[in-house]
C-alpha positions, 0 to 999 in steps of 0.5 A: 113701763113707758106705755100710756096706760098707767094699769100697763105699767103697774103690771109690767113693774109688778112683773119684773118685781116677780122674776126678780124673786123667782129667777133673779140670775136671769133679770140681773143680766139684764138690768142695765138694759131697763135699769134707766127706765126704772129711775125715770119711772120715779116720776111717773104722775100715778103713785101707785106706780111710783111704790111699785118702781121704788119696790122693784128697785130696792129689791134689785139694791137688796137681792142677793144675786146681784152680788154677782153682777157688776153695775156698769159706771157710765160717767152720767150715771155715775158722776162721782168717781173719785168716792173712796170704795171703802166709805161706801161700806154698808151694814149688809144685805146690799149689793153694789146696785145699791150704791149705783141706785143712790148716785143716780137717785141723786143725779136725777135730783140734781137736775128735776128740781119738780121730782126733788121738791114733789116727790123728793122727801116720799122717795126717801121716806120709802126707801127707808122703810124699804131698806135699811134706813142707816144705809141710805143716810150714810151712803148719800152723804158720802155721795154729797160729800163729792157734789160740786153743786155745793148750791144743792148738796145744801138743798139736799141735806135740808130735805134729808135732815126734815125727814130725820127729824119729823118722820115715822120712818127713821124713828129708830136712826132718830134714837140711835143718834140720841145715844152716842155711846157705842162706836156705830153711832158716833160713826153714824154722826160724824158721817152726817156731820160732816156732810150736813156742814154744808148747811148751817141750820140743819148742823145745829140741829142735828146736833141738837138731835145727838145732844151734843149740847156743848158743840151746839152753843160752839157753833152759833157763837161761830156763827152769830158772833156779833149778835148779842147771842148769850150761851149759857153754860152749865 
C-alpha cells in the first residue's frame, strides 16, 4: 500500500478486500497492523486507489466477523473519550470498526485541510454508497458534538450539509428528512440539528429541507433581529 507503483498499491488493496471476504477472521486478527495504512491511503493521488481503499474500509466496518473483535482505542485514533456509547448506535449490519473508522476519518480531516477540501466530499459520497448513509451522518454528527475545535466542526458541518442537499447519493436520506412523520425521521432530524447548530447557515438549510418553516422563521428572527427582515407567518 506504500509502494511507489500505483498498480502495486491497487493490487495490495484488492488482495486485502478478497481476503476480507474469503477468510475474514484471519484478517481481523491482524487488521490493527494495517488500519492506519488504509487511512493514509485516502490521500493517495490516484482516485482508483482511493476508491478501492474505501471499499476495503467499508468491508472492515460492515463484515460480520468484525463483531467478534474490538478495535484498539489509542488516544491518537480515538480522540473523543467522552462520547456516550449508546449515542453511537447504528441501524445494524455494522461493527465497532465502523465507529473507529468514522472517528479516525474526522481526525484525519481535522489535521489535513488539503485532504478535506480536495477529497472530503468525494470520500463522504462514496461511503454513503458503500455503507448506510443515515448511519454515517448520525455517527459523524454525534462525534462532531464532542469536537473541541469549533472552527473545524463548523467547516465539517458545512461540507456535510452541502453533500446532503445536493448529492444524488443522499436522495433517500433527503426524502426521509422531508417527511418527519415517523419517530426514526424525527430522531434523525434532532441528531443532525444539534450538530448543524454550529453553523447558522446550515441550520437554516436543514430546517428548509425538513420543511419546518415556522422554526426557520424563528431562527432568522434571532439571527437578524435588527435587519428589518419581515417574516410572513401563515
